[in-house]
Each structure stands twice: as structure tokens, then as C-alpha cells.
ZAKOLMI-539758 format. One record per residue (C-alpha): residue number from 1; x, y, z. Coordinates in pm, 1 decimal. Layout:
residues N
DRENNU  pos        px        py        pz
DRENNU  NUM         X         Y         Z
...
This chain:
residues 317
DRENNU  pos        px        py        pz
DRENNU    1    -754.8    1640.2   -4588.7
DRENNU    2    -668.5    1949.6   -4792.7
DRENNU    3    -427.3    1939.5   -5087.8
DRENNU    4    -134.4    2086.0   -4890.1
DRENNU    5    -173.6    1830.3   -4612.7
DRENNU    6    -213.3    1550.8   -4865.6
DRENNU    7     106.5    1654.5   -5043.4
DRENNU    8     296.9    1664.7   -4713.4
DRENNU    9     172.2    1320.5   -4612.3
DRENNU   10     266.9    1176.2   -4948.3
DRENNU   11     615.5    1321.7   -4930.2
DRENNU   12     677.0    1155.5   -4591.8
DRENNU   13     595.6     811.9   -4727.2
DRENNU   14     848.1     847.6   -5006.6
DRENNU   15    1133.7     598.9   -5008.1
DRENNU   16    1435.1     717.8   -4805.8
DRENNU   17    1636.9     679.9   -5124.8
DRENNU   18    1476.5    1000.1   -5249.3
DRENNU   19    1671.9    1191.4   -4984.0
DRENNU   20    1999.5     998.4   -5009.5
DRENNU   21    2311.6    1095.9   -5203.8
DRENNU   22    2143.9    1408.6   -5334.6
DRENNU   23    2474.3    1578.9   -5403.1
DRENNU   24    2378.6    1860.6   -5164.3
DRENNU   25    2647.9    1844.4   -4893.7
DRENNU   26    2544.8    2172.4   -4732.0
DRENNU   27    2212.4    2086.7   -4570.7
DRENNU   28    2093.4    2368.0   -4342.6
DRENNU   29    2137.5    2324.3   -3970.1
DRENNU   30    1826.4    2249.1   -3770.6
DRENNU   31    1678.1    2512.4   -3544.7
DRENNU   32    1629.3    2323.2   -3218.2
DRENNU   33    1452.3    2511.7   -2942.9
DRENNU   34    1587.5    2511.9   -2585.3
DRENNU   35    1297.1    2278.0   -2505.6
DRENNU   36    1468.6    1990.5   -2689.0
DRENNU   37    1623.1    1763.7   -2425.0
DRENNU   38    1758.3    1471.1   -2626.8
DRENNU   39    1882.7    1390.8   -2978.9
DRENNU   40    1886.5    1020.9   -3074.7
DRENNU   41    2014.3     848.6   -3388.6
DRENNU   42    1877.6     492.9   -3402.1
DRENNU   43    2146.5     354.3   -3631.8
DRENNU   44    1981.6      11.7   -3637.1
DRENNU   45    1708.4    -171.7   -3450.0
DRENNU   46    1898.0    -501.2   -3479.0
DRENNU   47    2047.5    -641.3   -3159.5
DRENNU   48    2263.6    -932.4   -3048.7
DRENNU   49    2035.3    -990.5   -2749.4
DRENNU   50    1681.9   -1129.9   -2752.1
DRENNU   51    1535.1    -996.7   -2428.1
DRENNU   52    1167.3   -1065.7   -2366.2
DRENNU   53    1128.8    -724.9   -2201.4
DRENNU   54    1293.0    -523.1   -2480.7
DRENNU   55    1145.3    -173.2   -2506.6
DRENNU   56    1174.7    -185.2   -2886.6
DRENNU   57     893.6    -440.7   -2884.3
DRENNU   58     659.0    -233.4   -2667.4
DRENNU   59     408.7      28.3   -2780.6
DRENNU   60     295.4    -139.7   -3105.0
DRENNU   61     645.0    -240.4   -3210.7
DRENNU   62     628.0    -433.2   -3538.6
DRENNU   63     854.2    -628.1   -3769.1
DRENNU   64     775.9    -372.0   -4038.3
DRENNU   65     918.1     -95.4   -3822.0
DRENNU   66    1226.9    -292.0   -3722.6
DRENNU   67    1319.3    -411.7   -4070.6
DRENNU   68    1338.1     -78.3   -4250.3
DRENNU   69    1644.6     -22.5   -4463.4
DRENNU   70    1903.8     186.2   -4280.0
DRENNU   71    2068.9     492.0   -4430.2
DRENNU   72    2424.9     446.2   -4557.2
DRENNU   73    2706.0     579.1   -4334.7
DRENNU   74    2771.9     895.9   -4535.3
DRENNU   75    2410.2    1000.9   -4500.8
DRENNU   76    2434.6     963.1   -4124.0
DRENNU   77    2733.7    1197.4   -4138.9
DRENNU   78    2528.9    1449.6   -4336.2
DRENNU   79    2251.0    1411.9   -4080.6
DRENNU   80    2486.0    1467.1   -3786.1
DRENNU   81    2627.2    1778.0   -3948.2
DRENNU   82    2277.7    1931.5   -3932.9
DRENNU   83    2259.3    1901.5   -3553.7
DRENNU   84    2375.5    2199.1   -3344.0
DRENNU   85    2526.9    1986.0   -3068.0
DRENNU   86    2645.9    2131.8   -2738.7
DRENNU   87    2837.0    1992.6   -2445.6
DRENNU   88    2500.6    1928.9   -2275.5
DRENNU   89    2316.9    1811.9   -2589.2
DRENNU   90    2514.3    1546.3   -2779.3
DRENNU   91    2385.9    1310.2   -3046.1
DRENNU   92    2315.0     978.6   -2873.8
DRENNU   93    2382.1     676.1   -3094.3
DRENNU   94    2155.3     386.5   -3008.2
DRENNU   95    1930.7     112.3   -3140.6
DRENNU   96    1902.9    -185.4   -3114.0
DRENNU   97    2275.7    -222.4   -3084.8
DRENNU   98    2456.5      66.7   -3259.7
DRENNU   99    2782.5    -130.2   -3278.0
DRENNU  100    2617.2    -350.1   -3541.9
DRENNU  101    2582.9     -53.5   -3776.7
DRENNU  102    2858.6      27.6   -4028.1
DRENNU  103    2770.7     393.4   -3971.5
DRENNU  104    2916.4     398.9   -3617.9
DRENNU  105    3289.8     428.7   -3701.4
DRENNU  106    3220.8     655.7   -3998.0
DRENNU  107    3018.0     896.5   -3786.6
DRENNU  108    3289.2     911.5   -3522.6
DRENNU  109    3561.1     972.2   -3780.3
DRENNU  110    3395.9    1206.5   -4029.0
DRENNU  111    3134.7    1420.3   -3853.3
DRENNU  112    3238.3    1784.3   -3840.9
DRENNU  113    3487.4    1887.2   -3569.2
DRENNU  114    3335.1    1961.8   -3231.7
DRENNU  115    3035.1    1730.8   -3265.9
DRENNU  116    2981.3    1537.8   -2943.2
DRENNU  117    2849.9    1181.9   -2945.1
DRENNU  118    2704.2     958.0   -2675.4
DRENNU  119    2632.7     588.6   -2716.5
DRENNU  120    2396.8     334.5   -2558.4
DRENNU  121    2521.1     -22.6   -2592.7
DRENNU  122    2514.2    -369.3   -2442.3
DRENNU  123    2885.8    -386.9   -2533.2
DRENNU  124    2897.5    -705.5   -2739.1
DRENNU  125    3251.8    -812.4   -2835.9
DRENNU  126    3230.3    -641.3   -3176.5
DRENNU  127    3151.7    -310.0   -3008.4
DRENNU  128    3490.2    -292.0   -2839.0
DRENNU  129    3673.5    -388.5   -3158.0
DRENNU  130    3501.9    -107.0   -3346.3
DRENNU  131    3529.9     153.8   -3072.0
DRENNU  132    3899.3     110.0   -3003.8
DRENNU  133    3964.5     249.3   -3351.9
DRENNU  134    3737.9     552.3   -3303.3
DRENNU  135    3849.6     900.4   -3190.2
DRENNU  136    3807.2     930.5   -2811.5
DRENNU  137    3737.4    1302.7   -2815.0
DRENNU  138    3396.3    1248.3   -2973.2
DRENNU  139    3285.5    1067.6   -2657.2
DRENNU  140    3448.9    1286.4   -2392.3
DRENNU  141    3254.4    1573.0   -2236.8
DRENNU  142    3162.8    1720.2   -1903.5
DRENNU  143    2829.1    1572.4   -1797.3
DRENNU  144    2662.1    1420.9   -1488.4
DRENNU  145    2673.0    1077.3   -1655.7
DRENNU  146    2912.4     892.7   -1884.7
DRENNU  147    2884.8     948.8   -2261.1
DRENNU  148    2912.1     573.1   -2322.3
DRENNU  149    2642.3     395.8   -2124.5
DRENNU  150    2675.5      17.3   -2121.8
DRENNU  151    2382.6    -188.9   -1996.7
DRENNU  152    2440.6    -527.9   -1836.0
DRENNU  153    2168.9    -778.5   -1926.2
DRENNU  154    2167.1   -1092.8   -1706.4
DRENNU  155    2178.5   -1415.3   -1901.3
DRENNU  156    2317.1   -1247.1   -2212.0
DRENNU  157    2681.5   -1342.7   -2183.3
DRENNU  158    2943.7   -1367.2   -1912.5
DRENNU  159    2966.3   -1092.4   -1651.4
DRENNU  160    3344.4   -1139.5   -1646.3
DRENNU  161    3368.3   -1076.0   -2019.0
DRENNU  162    3133.9    -777.3   -1997.6
DRENNU  163    3347.6    -614.0   -1727.3
DRENNU  164    3663.2    -684.8   -1928.3
DRENNU  165    3514.4    -500.7   -2224.9
DRENNU  166    3418.5    -204.5   -2006.8
DRENNU  167    3769.8    -190.7   -1862.5
DRENNU  168    3927.1    -213.2   -2208.8
DRENNU  169    3738.4      96.7   -2321.1
DRENNU  170    3820.3     289.3   -2005.1
DRENNU  171    4188.3     199.1   -2032.6
DRENNU  172    4176.6     325.8   -2391.7
DRENNU  173    4054.5     665.8   -2271.1
DRENNU  174    3675.7     642.7   -2308.1
DRENNU  175    3429.8     755.1   -2040.4
DRENNU  176    3205.1     455.6   -1963.5
DRENNU  177    2922.7     408.3   -1715.8
DRENNU  178    2747.7      78.8   -1645.1
DRENNU  179    2374.0      36.2   -1594.0
DRENNU  180    2146.6    -242.3   -1475.4
DRENNU  181    1770.4    -273.9   -1454.8
DRENNU  182    1574.1    -321.1   -1133.3
DRENNU  183    1406.6    -638.5   -1253.6
DRENNU  184    1087.7    -768.2   -1091.5
DRENNU  185    1232.6   -1120.6   -1114.7
DRENNU  186    1443.0   -1194.9    -801.2
DRENNU  187    1696.3   -1408.7    -988.8
DRENNU  188    1766.7   -1137.5   -1246.1
DRENNU  189    1778.5    -873.3    -973.4
DRENNU  190    2040.6   -1077.3    -785.4
DRENNU  191    2257.7   -1095.2   -1096.4
DRENNU  192    2239.7    -718.0   -1136.6
DRENNU  193    2329.2    -674.9    -768.9
DRENNU  194    2636.3    -895.0    -822.1
DRENNU  195    2736.1    -690.2   -1126.8
DRENNU  196    2691.6    -369.4    -929.4
DRENNU  197    2904.5    -496.4    -640.3
DRENNU  198    3186.1    -605.3    -868.0
DRENNU  199    3181.9    -288.6   -1076.9
DRENNU  200    3182.7     -59.7    -773.4
DRENNU  201    3475.5    -256.7    -629.5
DRENNU  202    3666.6    -173.5    -948.1
DRENNU  203    3578.6     195.8    -919.4
DRENNU  204    3330.2     184.6   -1207.1
DRENNU  205    3024.0     407.8   -1221.2
DRENNU  206    2730.1     164.4   -1186.9
DRENNU  207    2371.9     290.5   -1176.5
DRENNU  208    2038.5     113.1   -1175.8
DRENNU  209    1729.2     207.4   -1370.5
DRENNU  210    1365.1     138.3   -1297.6
DRENNU  211    1221.5    -156.7   -1488.1
DRENNU  212     962.7     -36.6   -1739.1
DRENNU  213     668.6    -211.9   -1897.7
DRENNU  214     467.6    -529.9   -1841.5
DRENNU  215     612.0    -836.7   -1671.6
DRENNU  216     412.9   -1153.3   -1602.1
DRENNU  217      78.3    -975.0   -1602.2
DRENNU  218     180.0    -667.2   -1401.6
DRENNU  219     288.7    -323.1   -1520.6
DRENNU  220     610.0    -178.2   -1378.6
DRENNU  221     744.1     174.3   -1391.0
DRENNU  222     652.6     523.5   -1278.1
DRENNU  223     457.3     712.9   -1542.6
DRENNU  224     335.6    1069.9   -1566.1
DRENNU  225      20.6     976.4   -1756.5
DRENNU  226    -227.0     716.3   -1631.6
DRENNU  227    -315.1     421.5   -1857.5
DRENNU  228     -55.9     525.4   -2115.5
DRENNU  229     126.3     189.7   -2126.8
DRENNU  230     -17.7    -155.1   -2197.5
DRENNU  231    -376.2     -33.5   -2158.9
DRENNU  232    -679.1    -248.2   -2241.0
DRENNU  233    -793.0       2.4   -2502.3
DRENNU  234    -659.8     306.7   -2683.5
DRENNU  235    -793.1     659.6   -2696.5
DRENNU  236    -723.2     983.0   -2881.6
DRENNU  237    -487.9    1248.1   -2746.6
DRENNU  238    -264.7    1527.7   -2871.4
DRENNU  239     104.2    1533.1   -2790.6
DRENNU  240     452.8    1654.6   -2867.5
DRENNU  241     796.3    1535.4   -2762.2
DRENNU  242    1109.7    1706.9   -2636.7
DRENNU  243    1322.1    1449.7   -2825.4
DRENNU  244    1458.2    1450.2   -3179.4
DRENNU  245    1422.2    1082.6   -3273.2
DRENNU  246    1575.5     967.6   -3602.6
DRENNU  247    1494.3     614.2   -3720.5
DRENNU  248    1737.9     390.4   -3912.0
DRENNU  249    1589.5     500.8   -4243.6
DRENNU  250    1630.6     867.7   -4151.7
DRENNU  251    1265.9     943.3   -4086.9
DRENNU  252    1188.8    1152.3   -3778.2
DRENNU  253     913.5    1042.2   -3541.8
DRENNU  254     729.4    1215.2   -3260.9
DRENNU  255     774.1     928.9   -3013.2
DRENNU  256     948.2     595.6   -2957.6
DRENNU  257     628.4     398.6   -3022.0
DRENNU  258     589.0     556.0   -3366.6
DRENNU  259     957.5     507.2   -3445.7
DRENNU  260     963.8     139.4   -3350.9
DRENNU  261     644.4      80.7   -3550.2
DRENNU  262     756.6     283.7   -3850.5
DRENNU  263     435.9     488.2   -3852.3
DRENNU  264     346.0     854.5   -3899.1
DRENNU  265     685.6    1020.4   -3958.5
DRENNU  266     691.8    1397.6   -3924.6
DRENNU  267     991.1    1454.1   -4153.6
DRENNU  268    1319.8    1319.6   -4279.7
DRENNU  269    1659.7    1421.5   -4145.5
DRENNU  270    1800.5    1468.3   -4499.0
DRENNU  271    1508.0    1674.6   -4624.6
DRENNU  272    1638.0    2033.3   -4649.3
DRENNU  273    1282.3    2151.1   -4587.7
DRENNU  274    1278.3    1998.8   -4239.6
DRENNU  275    1388.2    2279.1   -4008.5
DRENNU  276    1334.3    2147.5   -3655.9
DRENNU  277    1039.4    2378.9   -3593.6
DRENNU  278     816.2    2079.5   -3667.7
DRENNU  279     905.8    1940.9   -3324.8
DRENNU  280     715.6    2225.7   -3161.3
DRENNU  281     378.7    2114.4   -3298.4
DRENNU  282     121.9    1924.4   -3093.5
DRENNU  283      -7.7    1638.7   -3309.4
DRENNU  284    -317.7    1418.7   -3276.5
DRENNU  285    -265.3    1050.0   -3198.4
DRENNU  286    -505.8     755.1   -3187.6
DRENNU  287    -265.4     523.8   -3004.6
DRENNU  288    -271.9     657.6   -2648.1
DRENNU  289    -269.7     351.7   -2422.5
DRENNU  290      -2.8     186.0   -2635.2
DRENNU  291     265.8     441.9   -2555.0
DRENNU  292     622.0     323.3   -2524.0
DRENNU  293     742.7     347.8   -2161.7
DRENNU  294    1041.0     561.1   -2269.6
DRENNU  295     806.9     841.7   -2371.8
DRENNU  296     584.8     863.2   -2065.0
DRENNU  297     812.4     755.4   -1779.7
DRENNU  298     887.9     994.3   -1495.1
DRENNU  299    1264.1    1026.7   -1500.7
DRENNU  300    1559.0    1266.6   -1503.3
DRENNU  301    1641.0    1511.9   -1779.2
DRENNU  302    1983.2    1546.0   -1941.5
DRENNU  303    2099.6    1744.2   -1637.0
DRENNU  304    1995.8    1450.9   -1412.7
DRENNU  305    1716.2    1652.7   -1251.3
DRENNU  306    1430.3    1421.5   -1152.3
DRENNU  307    1068.3    1494.5   -1243.3
DRENNU  308    1094.9    1502.3   -1621.5
DRENNU  309     883.0    1335.6   -1890.2
DRENNU  310     979.0    1362.4   -2256.1
DRENNU  311     625.6    1402.8   -2395.1
DRENNU  312     350.5    1652.4   -2325.4
DRENNU  313       2.6    1508.6   -2371.0
DRENNU  314    -329.3    1689.9   -2400.5
DRENNU  315    -643.4    1479.6   -2378.9
DRENNU  316    -943.2    1545.1   -2598.9
DRENNU  317   -1253.1    1666.3   -2420.8
């Protein structure tokens, strides 16, 4: 490793505090190429649920990665102000459960005018309490799916209460869509079918998503790259993502597996030297075979066009 590379690596392992409250409110905007399909702020990796199939725990997820100290709310505002959002490229707030983060209401209230936000949530009771005090216009935009996407998890609370929370947000002027997973387990699948039937009867947008990852010894999901998920052994590859993924501590990672594990950041969102061009680089990785399903699944892009995968992978000869 040459001295320049060594210095860069050292700077990325610096405590997030070195980037916080720097007194430099005018951080330069990032230069995001048209190739970037998704911008995600993982406000926290904490969650009120404890699902055995949680994607946060797949792809070498670790307690070290999940327990990193989160940035304070004002730093998330500074981070959001760096993002050149568009109607078709919002900042998606997620986790874990983003409603558990104190940054959620501050971001909605204080990010610069015109910034569009999406949110992925399981809609616990505290989420509705927080969101009803937030400006609706942040979460309203023209898109082929709802800006607030609420996932129903069977066995994690009453379906009646979940639907009531969805309706409360819609009645308050938010755009909300409901999602359920196509579980391999028949009992869970039946509960999702019931939720879908009831939501559609109320005129709610309810969509199902393919179940991803291992379940009782079998691997589920449609993936672009063979042996990328839950493989018996790992191999070396080179890859890049079309996502801007910001972890709770503000570090930027090239994939969900790296983010959840807290390994190999490529920059920090509050570092004025991070420009966004870093996302264009193909980077070597020794963890192929332990990819997170979110990175290698065959899915739709932000325009809901099927046939998209967020990472490009080149295999070593």
C-alpha cells in the first residue's frame, strides 16, 4: 500500500466526530452521475421488530456494524443539503426503523426547501406520532410508488392497528403504500394475503415483494449473480453500486453488506473532500458469496422498470 492509499484508509477509520459540528455549514453539493439510482440515509439500524429473516442480519451483518454511534440530527441536515435531489431521486430514510431516530423530524423540518424525502417503515405507533407533526410536502411527489412505504410484518403487532396507522397518515395528507413479503412459510403468507385483501378493500395501494435470503435451509430470491448470497465459501470480485448508502455514523459504503457490517467505508458524507465521483470506481472485494440480497437481487429500478440490479460485479480471472 503506497503512502497516499495508506493516508486515505486511515482517514476513513477516523471517528465520525472528526467530521461533526465543523462549523462549515456550506459543504459542497455532491456530483451524482445519472447512473445513481437510489440515495439512502440509514438513520439507525435499531428496530422495534425482531424478525429472524431481517436483511440487516444477512451478508456478514455484525453487532459492531449495528451499534455504531449515529450522527446528531443537525449533521443529517447538513448531509441532506449536499444531495441534489430530484422528483425521481429523493433521499430515502430507512434503517432499521427510521422513526426511532431523533433525526427524522429535524430532517423533515430543516432540510433546504425543495428536498424530497421517502421513508421505509414498519409504522410502529411512535412513527405516526412523529410523522403527524412533519411537513407533508417533503413526502409528496409524482412517482410510480408511494413515498412512504410501510411494510406489514406478520406476528409483529395487530393488523387492525397497523391499518389504522396507515389510514391516519393518509387522512393527514401523506402518500402511503403498503407492502408485504411473499414468505415461504404458508402461515405467514396467509397473513399477508389477509392484509392485502383488507387493504385493497379500503382502496390502499398494497404490493408484495419477493422473499429474499435463506429460510430453513433453502435460498429464496431471484439474483443476477450466481452464488452471491449465503454461499458455502467466498471469492474475490470487483464491483460498484448505483446506490449512495449512508450509514448511521455518516460513513458511505459501497454495498448493504459492508454498511451493515461497518466495514470498508469509501468516504464520509460530511467530508468536504468526498465529491460523489468515488461512487464510479470499481473496487476489489473479498466477500463475494456473502453479498446482501438487496445488492444482487433482480428487481425494478426507481422508475419501476424490471430487470435492474444495483451492483455491477466483475469476477477475477
